[in-house]
Backbone bond lengths (Angstrom), bond angles and torsions (degrees), N, CA, C in turn:
res aa  C-N    CA-C-N  psi(-1)  N-CA   C-N-CA  omega(-1)  CA-C   N-CA-C  phi
1 P - - - 1.464 - - 1.530 111.32 -
2 S 1.297 115.09 151.61 1.457 119.64 179.44 1.521 110.50 -71.64
3 A 1.308 116.19 159.82 1.466 120.88 -178.52 1.527 111.68 -65.25
4 A 1.321 117.22 -31.02 1.465 120.81 -178.51 1.527 112.60 -83.10
5 Q 1.332 118.04 -11.44 1.471 122.68 -177.81 1.533 111.36 55.41
6 D 1.329 116.90 39.50 1.454 120.86 -174.38 1.529 114.47 -95.83
7 D 1.305 118.06 -14.10 1.463 120.45 -177.85 1.521 109.48 -110.53
8 I 1.324 116.46 114.99 1.463 120.59 -177.16 1.530 111.62 -67.67
9 C 1.334 117.38 -24.03 1.461 120.90 -179.75 1.523 112.29 -94.61
10 D 1.313 117.28 13.72 1.457 121.24 -177.40 1.526 111.96 -88.97
11 Y 1.297 117.95 4.60 1.453 121.69 -179.84 1.521 109.27 -88.73
12 P 1.319 117.96 151.31 1.463 120.59 179.87 1.528 111.17 -57.32
13 L 1.285 116.28 132.05 1.464 125.95 176.87 1.522 114.80 72.41
14 A 1.325 120.07 -6.24 1.464 120.47 -177.73 1.526 110.89 -60.07
15 R 1.304 116.76 -48.06 1.463 120.44 -178.46 1.531 110.55 -65.59
16 N 1.321 117.32 -38.91 1.465 120.79 178.88 1.522 111.44 -65.05
17 L 1.321 117.14 -39.90 1.460 120.21 179.61 1.520 111.46 -67.14
18 V 1.319 116.69 -38.69 1.461 120.27 177.27 1.522 109.92 -64.33
19 M 1.315 117.70 -43.95 1.465 120.78 179.47 1.527 111.50 -64.37
20 L 1.326 116.98 -37.14 1.462 120.90 177.24 1.523 110.53 -63.91
21 A 1.323 117.01 -46.11 1.465 120.95 179.69 1.527 111.28 -64.28
22 V 1.314 117.47 -40.20 1.464 121.12 178.95 1.525 110.66 -66.37
23 A 1.317 117.71 -39.97 1.466 120.76 179.13 1.525 111.32 -63.80
24 V 1.325 116.96 -43.22 1.472 120.51 179.21 1.527 110.17 -66.34
25 A 1.323 117.09 -43.62 1.465 120.42 179.29 1.523 111.18 -63.59
26 S 1.319 117.39 -41.90 1.465 121.01 179.68 1.522 111.55 -63.67
27 E 1.314 116.03 -44.23 1.467 119.98 178.96 1.526 110.93 -63.06
28 T 1.313 117.02 -39.29 1.461 121.30 179.16 1.526 110.87 -65.62
29 I 1.315 117.27 -42.12 1.465 121.13 179.53 1.524 110.99 -66.29
30 V 1.318 117.45 -43.81 1.466 120.83 179.68 1.525 110.54 -63.67
31 T 1.326 117.31 -41.49 1.465 120.65 177.99 1.523 110.92 -63.29
32 F 1.330 117.11 -40.14 1.461 120.36 179.47 1.526 111.03 -65.35
33 I 1.317 116.92 -42.66 1.466 120.32 -179.44 1.527 110.91 -69.35
34 D 1.323 117.30 -40.43 1.462 121.41 -175.87 1.525 112.53 -75.39
35 K 1.323 117.41 -46.14 1.464 121.20 -172.53 1.523 113.74 -113.12
36 V 1.324 118.00 0.83 1.464 124.04 -175.27 1.530 109.31 48.01
37 K 1.302 115.25 49.49 1.459 122.16 -179.07 1.520 108.63 -124.52
38 K 1.331 115.69 124.18 1.462 119.74 178.30 1.517 109.98 -82.70
39 E 1.309 115.73 132.28 1.456 121.30 176.63 1.521 108.55 -130.54
40 N 1.326 116.16 144.19 1.457 122.42 175.86 1.517 108.13 -125.13
41 F 1.323 115.90 139.84 1.456 121.00 -179.03 1.516 110.60 -129.43
42 T 1.321 114.86 153.47 1.458 120.81 170.46 1.522 107.66 -115.17
43 I 1.314 115.15 143.69 1.459 121.58 177.34 1.516 107.00 -121.49
44 T 1.324 116.89 119.65 1.461 120.11 178.01 1.518 109.36 -105.46
45 L 1.312 114.98 136.30 1.458 120.18 -174.97 1.521 113.30 -83.51
46 T 1.324 117.69 -22.28 1.462 118.97 -177.24 1.523 111.79 -66.54
47 D 1.333 116.58 -36.81 1.460 119.81 -179.69 1.530 112.67 -124.71
48 F 1.333 117.01 8.19 1.462 123.33 -179.05 1.530 111.54 52.74
49 A 1.315 116.13 41.27 1.463 120.68 -179.45 1.527 110.39 -92.83
50 I 1.311 115.15 142.99 1.460 122.49 173.93 1.518 105.82 -117.19
51 K 1.333 115.76 116.40 1.460 120.36 -176.82 1.521 109.86 -130.82
52 P 1.320 117.15 151.02 1.463 119.38 175.24 1.525 110.39 -64.12
53 Y 1.320 115.67 140.32 1.457 120.90 177.39 1.521 107.78 -86.04
54 L 1.314 116.04 120.92 1.464 120.71 -175.25 1.521 112.33 -105.41
55 G 1.312 118.37 11.67 1.467 122.60 -175.46 1.423 111.68 -82.29
């Protein structure tokens, strides 16, 4: 992180986590628009796994 602590995305993995969440959200939206199918996913940070939510 910078000395001024001015960039919220300057922390390790912050930018990667945001990109991961955006990719999953984008894929879910495209699938809903294309196939009119609702999908839910969980993202776990310990192993960076993306799995369907079955709850």
